[in-house]
N, C-alpha and C positions, 0 to 999 in steps of 0.2 A: 552748024552740024558738028564741026570739029570740037567746039566747046562742049557739046553734049557728050561726045565720045570721051573727051578727057574727064568729064565728071564721072561717067560710068567706070572708067579705068581706075580712078582714085577710089571710088566706092568699093570696087572689086578688090583692090589691094588692101583696103582696110578690113574687109571681110576675111581675107586670108591671114592677116597678121595676128599675132597673139593678142587676145583681148580678155576682158574681164570674164566673159562666159567660159572661154577656154580654160582660164586659170581656175575658176570655180570647179569646172568639170575635172581638171587634173587633181585638185585637192580631194574631190569626192573619190577619185580613183585611188589616191593614197590611203584614204580611210578604208576603202574596200580591201586593199592589199594588206593593211595592218590587221584587219579582221580575219583574213585568211591565213596569215603567216605568224602572227604574234604567239610565241610559245606559252606565255602565261594564260592567254585566252584559250588556247588549245587544251592546256592542262585542266582548266576549270570545266571545260566541256566534257572532257574525259571523266572527271569526277561525277558530273551529272549522268553520263551514260552508265557509269559503274553503279550509281544509286538506282537506276532503273532495273539493273540486273537483280536487285534484291526483291523486286516485286514477286516473281515466281517462287522465291524462297519463303516469303512471308505468308503466302496464301496456301502453301502446301501442307498436307497432313504430316504428322510425325511418321518416320519410317516404321514399317511393320517390324514386329519382334518375332524371331524364329528361335525356338529352343529345341535341343536334342538331348535325350538322356538314354543311358544304358543301365539296366538293372544288374547290379553286381550279384545279387541274390534274386533270381527270377521269382516274381510273385505268381504262385500257382492259382489258376482259376479253373472253373468247370470245363472250359474249352481249351485249356492249355496254359503254359507259363508265359508271362509277359517278359519279353526280352529287351525291348527298346521302345521308346516313344519319341515323337516329334510333334511340336505344336507351333502354330502361327497365330498372331493376334495383331489387331490394329487398334490404336488408341484414337479416340475422337474427342476433341476439346468441346467445351460448352458452346451452345448455340451463339453464333455471332463473333466468336473470338478470332477466327481466321479473317473475317471481313474487317474487323478492327485492326488486326495486324497489317493487313494490306493497306489500309488507310494511313497507318503510321508511316510506312515506307513511302507511299505515294506522296504524302505531304513533305517528307524529307527530301525526296527527289525534286519536287517543285521548288523547295527552298534552295537547293543547289543550283537549279536553273536560274533563279533570281540572282544568285551570286554571279553567275556567268553573265547575265544581262547587265548587271551593274558594272562589271569589269569591261564589258564591251562598250558601254556608254562612256565610261571613263577613258578608255583607249581612244575613242573618237574625239573626245575633248582634247586629250593630250596631243594627238596628231594635229588637230586644228590650231591649238595654242602654239605648238612648236613651229608650224608653218607660218603663223603670224609673226613669231619672233624672227624667223628667217627673213620674212618680208621686210621687217623694220631694219634689220642689218643690211639687206640688199639695197633698200632705199637710202639708208644713211651713207652707204659707200658711194652710190650714184650721186647723191646730193653733194657730198664732200668733194668728189672728183670734179663735179661741175663748178663748185665754188673755187677750187684751185685754178681751174681754167679761167674763171672770171677774174680772180686776183691777178693772174699773169697778164690778162689784158689791161687791168688797171696799172700794172707795173710798166707796161710799154707806154701807157699814157703818161705816167709819172716821169719816165725817162725822157719823153719828148718835151715835156714842160721844163725839165731840168736842163736839157740841152739847149732849149731856146731861151734859157735864163729867166723863166717865169715860175720856177718851182725849186724846191729844195731836194737834194739827193736823199735826205732823211726819209722822204716818202717812199722811195724805192726800197730802202732798208726796212722800213716798217712792213711793207708787203712781203719781203723775204722772211721776216719773222713770222708773219701770219701763215705763210705757205709751209714753213717748217713745222709749225704747230699742227696744221691740218694734215701734213704728211704723217706725222707721228700718230695722230688720231685715226688716220686711214689704216695704218698698219695694225693698230689695236682692233679696229672693226673687223679687219680681215682675219686676225687671229681669233676673234670672238666667234667667228662663223664655225670654226672647226668643232668645238664641243657641241654646238647646237646641231650641226649636221650629224655628228655621231649619235646624239640622242634620237634624231629623226630616223636614222638607220636602225637603231635599236628597236624603236617602236614598230617599224615596218618589217624588221627581220629579213631584209633583203638588200641587195646592192642598189644604191641610189642612182638615178640617171645622171649623166654627165652634166646636164643643165636642168635645174628646177625652174619651171615656168612661174613667173610672177607678173601680175598685171602692172601697167604703168601707174594706175591708181587703184588701191585696194577697194573692192566693193564694200558696201555698208550693209551689214545684217541688221534687220529690224527685230524688235522685241515687243510682244504684248505686255505692256507695263501695268495692266490692271492687277493690283496685288491680290484681290480675292480670287481671280482666275488662276494666277500663278500658284497661289497657296493650295487651291483645290486640286490643281494638276499635280503638285508635289505629293499631296496626301494620297491621291488616287493612283499615280503612276510610278512613283519612285521605287525601284526594285528592292532597295534595302528594307523599306517598310513592308513591301509584299513578302520578303523573306521572313520577317518577324511574324507576319500573319500565318504563314504556312508552318513555321516552327511551333507557334502556339496551338494550331490545329493538330499538329502531330503529337504534342504533349497531352492534349485533351484525349486523343485516341489512345495514347500510351497509358493514361490513367484508366481508360475503359478496358484495355487489355489486362491491366493488373487486377482490376475488379473481376473480370471474367475468369482469370486464373484462379481466383478464390472460389469459383464454382466447381462442382464435381466434373470429372471427365470420365468417359466410358471406354471400355475396350470390348471388342468382339473378336472371337477367334474359333479355331477348331483344333482338335488333337487327333493324332493317328498313333495307335499302339500296335506294335508287331507282337503277335502271339504264336508260340511254337505249338505244333500239333502233338497231342498226347498219344503215346503208343499204348496199344493193348486195350483200348477202350473204344466204344462206339457210341458217341454222343452227337447230338445235333450241333452243328457249327464248330466241330472239332478243328482247332488251328486257324480259325477265321480271325483276321485282324479286326480291331475295333476302331471305329471312327466316332468320336463324340462331337456333335454339332447342335447348337453352337455353344461356345463358352462366352460368358458375359462377365466383365469385371467393372469395378467402379473405383476411381481414385477420390478419396474424401480428404479435402484440405482442412485438416483439423486446426492447424496453427494460424488462426485468423489474423493475429497481429502483424505477421510478415506481409500479408497482402494489403492490409490497411496502411502499413508504412509505405508500401510501393505506390499506392494511390496518392497518399499525402505527398510523397516525394515529387511525383509528376505535377501535382497541383502547385507546389512551391516553385518548381522550375518554370512552370507556365507563367506564374506571377512575375518571376524574375525577368523573363523575356518581355513581358508586357511593359515592365518598367524600363527596360532597355529601349524598347520602341518609343516610349514617351520621351525619353532623354534624347533619342536620335531625332525625333520630330522637332523638339525644341532647338537642337543644334542646326538642323537643316533649315528651319524657318529663319533662324538668325543669319545663316549663310545667305539665304535667299535675299533678305533685306539688304545685306551688305553688298551683294553683287548687283542688285537693282540700283543701289546708290552709285556703284562704280560704273554701271552702264550709262546712267544719266550724266555722270561726270564726264565720261568719255565722249558722249554726244555733244555736251557743252564745249569741251575742249576742241573737238573737231570743228565745230562752227566758229569758235573763237580764233583758232590758228589759221583757218581758211581766210578769215577777214584780215587778221594781222599780217599774214603772208602777202596778201594783195596790197595792203597799205605800205608794207615795208618795201616791196618790189617797186611800187610806184615812187616811193620816196627815194630809193636808191637811184633810180633812173634820173630823177630830178637833180639829186646831188652830184651825180657824175656829169650831167649836162652843165651844171653851174661851175663845177671844177674845171671842165674843159674850156668853157668860155670866159669865166671870170676868175678862175684860180682860187675858189673858196677853200675853206679849211678841209684838207684831205683826211684829217682824223675823223670827221663826220662821215665821210664815205666809208671808211673802214668800220666804224662803229655800226652804221646801218647795215653793212654787209654781214657783220656778225649777228645782228638781230635777225636778218632774213634767214641766215643759216639755222639759227636756233628755232625760229618759227616753223620752218619747213621740216626740221627733224621732229619737233613736237607734234606737228600735224600728222605725220606718218605714224608716230607712236599712238596718237589718239585714235586713229583709224584701226590700228591693230588691236588696241585695248577694247574698243567697241565690239569687234567681232569675237574677241576672246571672252568677254563677259557674256555675250549672247550664247556662245558655245557652252560655257559653264552652267548658265541658268537652264539651258536645254538638258544638260546632264542631270541637274537636280530634279527636274520635273519629268525625267524619263522619256524625253522626246527624241 
């Protein structure tokens, strides 16, 4: 019964301690904080909101025209002299022009939103990548400190053998040299943390917590490595490519607007004329103001080359954007292949250094045991200790590289 209670207590303690799930959750919270606070991301979203405000501008009719005139020499009519007139007119563009203008602005707003999406995805990658770099430094510091403690235990062992006349004092001095080198390396690792923490703070645009949670062992993110699937996802979901699509659609509508501007436009209005009453006569309608309704005007675009050039300009610009998109596709596909290669390399290195670390640790234990009992070559103990340190550091780097490559590929495919 006591044994079962002890097992439950241990399990409960493990559930409360920081673990991989908690660290992942904390990283997700950092990503969310960056998305809410990053000023560059906010700026791009404001640009998108500003683009939306152009929609009511684009689909509105031109402002009405009001004219007022006074006759310096009144024009005499049968019912009196014309003293002043006022007129109002409204211009109407050719059918479909306002709708086309609205489509132009709507597509440009969608393009701005895709720029925001790309920046958001890139920010998420940078937060995850910086976190992974911090994890590598954090692990390297822990591993180096543990190695210094291990070397100091070897030093005590070497002293015991020296004092018993079974070993050389050179072994003690060798350990001192190793510890001094590791102390210097440890200081460099701690100094290297400062700029990375500063970059992390810049991305989040907020004060960092006093302690950033890291798992004892970094979790492993997996990737769908089917090239056809990843390539299709890139072409379908990458925000940069979507931005080019909306820009091309906008230019198509801009060409349509230019074409419609080459069509006649019409104006409809009315005039009001103030007429003075004639004295000494008795005529019907004497002094009655005149209202003419309606007045109809037409704007005739005679200079056709101007509008043809406008249409041609938009067509050329659209082709330019299409070529930019093709070039970006080629570049992104090349990046995708390189990062898939890097992902597979990181997975291989992770598996390799896990095996090498286990073998090196086992070998080190055997060498220490042989040195303790038989006084074998102490240089082999130090050499194997250096190998173990190297393998453990490379293992943590491989784990971080694996997750960083997954994060970047997810950025490329707009995930």
